N, C-alpha and C positions, 0 to 999 in steps of 0.2 A: 530568390527571396519570395517571390509571388507564389511559388509552389507550396510554401510552408502552410499558409492558412487553408489552402485547398486540401492538403494532406490531413491536417488536423480535423477538419470537417468530416472527411472520409473515415478517419479512425473512430470518431464518435459514432457515426451512423453504422459502420460495420460492427462495432463492438456490441451493439444491442441485439444482433442476430445470433441464433443458437449455433450457427456454423462457425462462430468465432470462439467457441468453447473447446477445450480439450474433449475429445470424443471417447478415448479409451482409458485415459489416466484421470484418477480423482486426486484430491489433495490429501487423502489418507486419513482424515480425521475420523472416518466411519470405522476404522479399525480399532478404535479406542473407546471404552466406556468408563464413566465415573462409577465408584463404588456408591451404591445407594445407602443412605443413612436413614433408617427407620425411626430413629430418635434424634432428630436435629436439635431439639432443645432450644429453639428460638422461634419467634413469630415472624411471619413473612414480611410484615411491614416495618420490622426493625432492622432489616437487612440494608446494608450500605453498599451500593454498587459503585460508588464514586472512586476516582483515582486521580493521581496528579501527573501531568505531563508537561514538560517545558515550563514549569512554574505555575501552571494554571490547573484548575480543578475541572475534571470532566465527570459527567453524570455516570458514565460507564466506560469500559476500556475499548474505545473505538476511535480510529482515525479514518476519515474518508480520503483515500489516497488520491494522488494527483491525476487529474483527468483532462481538463481542457483549459482553453484560453488561446488568444492569438488569432482568432477569426471573428467575423462580424457577430454571428449569433452566440458566441461563446460568452459574451457579457451577460446575456439573458440567463443562460445555464448557471453561470457562476453566482449571479445574484440569488437565484433560487437555492443553490446549494449552501451559500454562506448564511442566508436567513434561516434555513432549516437546521444547519449545524449549530448556529448560535442559539437557537431556541432549545434544541436538544442537548446542548453542551457536549458536542463531540469535536474532535480536532478535524482540520481540513487542509489538504494540500492542493495546490494548483497544478495544472498540467505543465509540460515543459515550456520554459520561458526563452527558449532559443530564438524565437522570432523577435523578441525584444532586443536581442543583441544586434539585429540587422535593420530594424525599423521601429519607429514610435507609433506606427499606424494603429495598432491594436492594443496598446498599453492599458487602455481603460478596462479591457476585458479581464485583465488580471487585478488591477487596482480596486475594482469593485468588491473583491472578496473581503478585504479588511474594512472597507466602508460599511459593509453590511454584517460583519462579524467582528465586532471590536473586542469581545471578551474571551475568545477561544484561541487555542494554539493554531497558527497558520504556518504552512510550510511552503517556502519557495521551491523551485524545481529547475534543474539544468541536467543535461546528459553528460555521461562520462566522457564521450568523444569531444565535447566542447571543453571540458575541464582540462583535458590533456593538452590542449593548445593555449591555455591561459598562462601568461608569463607572471601575472600577479593577480591579486584578488579584486581588482577594481570593478571588473564586469560583474562578478558574483555579488559584490557588495551592492552594486546598483540594482540587481534583481531583488535582493533582500529588502533594501530600503524602499523600493517602489511599492511594495505591498505590506510593509511593516511586519515582515515575517519573523517568527520566533525561532526559525531554523532553515537551513538550506538542504533540501534533499538532492542528492547526486544519484541519477538513475543509471544503472548499468544494464545495457540491452544489446549485448553483442549478437545474440541470435536474431533479434529483430533488425539490427543494422545489416547483418549478412543478407537477409532475405528482402529487405526493403528496396524497392526499385530506385529510390534516390538515397539509399543508405550510405552511411559513413563508417565502414568497419575499420577504423583507424584507432586502435585502443592502446598503442604504445604510449606510455607516459601518464596514463589515467591515475595510477596509484600515487605517483609523485605529485600530480596536480591536486588530488584529494588531500594529501598531507600538507601541501601548501595552504589550502583553504582552511583546514583544521587550525593551523597556527595563526592565520591572518584574519579570519572572520570573527566578529564580536558575537556570533550566535553559533550554536552547535551545527555540525555537519551530519546529516542522516544519510546513510548509503543504503540504497535499495535496488533490488533487481526488478524486473517488470513482469515476472511470471515464470521464470525458469529455475529460480532458486539460488540461494547462497549457501555454500557448504562450510563446514568448520575450517577447512584449509584456507578458503578465501577470507572468512571471518577473521582468522588470526592475522593475516596480512593487513586487513583493514584496522584491526585493533593495534597492531605495531605502528600503523601510520597515524594513530591518535584518534580514530573514529570510535565513539562511544554509543552510538545509536544505529542499529542495523535492522533493516527490514528484509527478512529472508525471502519474501515474495516468491513463493514456490509455484509449481505447476498444479493444475487441477481446476483452474477457473478460466479466465480469458487467455487464449492462445494468440499472442501477437504474431507467432510464426504463421498461423492460419489467416490472420488478418492481412499480413503482408503477402502471403501466397495468393490471396484473392485480388491483390492490387498489382501483382507483377503483370507487366505487359507480355504479350504473346512472343515477342522477339527475344525476351530474356531467357537464359538457360533454365530449363526445368530443374527442379530439385527433388531429391528423394523425399517420399512421404514420411520417412522417419523423423525428419525435422519438425513435423507438425505436432508430434507428441514428445518432443524433446524436453527435458527438464526434470528436476527433482521435486517430488510432491511436497507441498508445504509442510505437513506434519513431520515428515522425514527430515527436511532441512532444519526445521525448528529444533527438533530433538538433537540433531547432530551438532548444531551450533551451541545450543544450551549446554550440552554435555562437555563442550570444550572449556567451559569455565573461565570465560574471558572476563577478567576482573573489571567491575565498574561499567559493564556494557548493558545497555537496555536493548531488548529485542522486540520487534514488531513482526507479527505473522500475518501476511496477506497472500491471497491466491486461493480463490474458490470459497471465501467465507460467505455463507448464505443465510445464517441464523445466529441467534445469540448463544446457542448450545456450542457451536464451533468456537465463538469468541471465548466462552468459558474454558473449553478444552485447550485453547491456545495459551490462556493464562496459566493453567495447570501444568502445561508443558514448558513454561519458562518465559512466555512473552509478557511484556508490560502492557501492550495493546494488541488488538487485532486490526487489520486494515481491510477495507473493501472499496471497490469502485463501481464495477459493472452493475451489481444489484441495486446500488443507490441511483445510478443514472437510469436504470430501467424503471424503478419506482417513480422517479420524477417524470419520465417520459409517459408512463401509463397513467398516473394519477395526479400529476402536478404536485404542488407543495403539500397538499393534504395527504397524498399517497406517500411522500417521502417522510412526513411526520409520523404517519402510521407505521412505516417500516422501522423507524428508529424506536418507537414506543414498544413495538413487538420484540425487537431484539434485546432491549433493556429488560423487558419482562422475562424473556428467556434467560438471560444471565442471572436475574434475581431468583428465578425458579431453580436453576442449577444450584445456586448458593444455598437456598432453602433445603434442597434434597440432599446436600452434602454436608449440611451443618456448618456453613461458612457464613459468618456474619459480616465480613469485610473481604474486599478483593485480595488483600494480603493473606488472609486465611484460605481463600479459593486457591491461591497459588501453591498451597501445601497439600491440596487434596489429590489422592492417588488416582491414577488411570490404570485400567486393566485392558488387556487385549480382548477385543470383542469375540464372543464365542458364537455370534450369529452371522459373521461376515466371512465369506470364502476368500481365498487368495490372500490371507494375512501375510504381513511382512514378517521376515525372520528376526 
């Protein structure tokens, strides 16, 4: 139990370094361009970038995906994130609450999120390996209730668990556990990867289990394989460098899952999102929201609350700019705007 807070602290610290990023693989959004509309026939200030998620209105289509909680300094970070997200009106997820299942020592580091963000969607968070061992929904309900969450995110991280020194690569029963939670919890279950991607084949299995919100969380941003490789002790077996670039790029995963036509399913696209143009492209490719974590944490680390507020304002302005230049007055209209293969980027996908 005592190792979990230490690991969480290391994860946050290591994720801020550039060595934690995919080095050779991008998220793929640069391979696609919007069609420019020279006659948008609308004024910039009449564009509505807002959208609804989990019954609450967001200023633009963004969720800050789960990052931290469960160690002493995490409370300070989560307060800053919650206040900034509340002010900017974007959704917020907490980091894995596994530590709460073992001890009440750092419960307050999670609870502060709802205390400081009463009006936005908040997502609780637990790992798939933990869900596989749940016989009922009691523990999951406690995690949701503790922070007044609007949904529970179940993260799938087999690559990370395989490489993590303290990893738990025991994934038999995860799908059955997710199905149980979908039926038993009073809030929606969101299923997300942590940066290696969800494909249409996996999304169909999740849809059959009752899941209606999927974060494809593809490759191209933070590489948890690289982070865990940095943490592996010298006596552990070495692993092939191929695992460090493992995963399906975000844009490819999103297009694949969207094309599957899973009825009633909302998609989130995270993984390497670094500006509002990527958020807009994600929406045009079928996502309800885009998600980001590392750039948000980096902005907070470098510039404090003011830096984070500036980041959100910049991204919202980017989204509004794309909408203006494509003649989309609403996010629903943005979702219909066509994308073309970029003619300026080499190595385009087939």
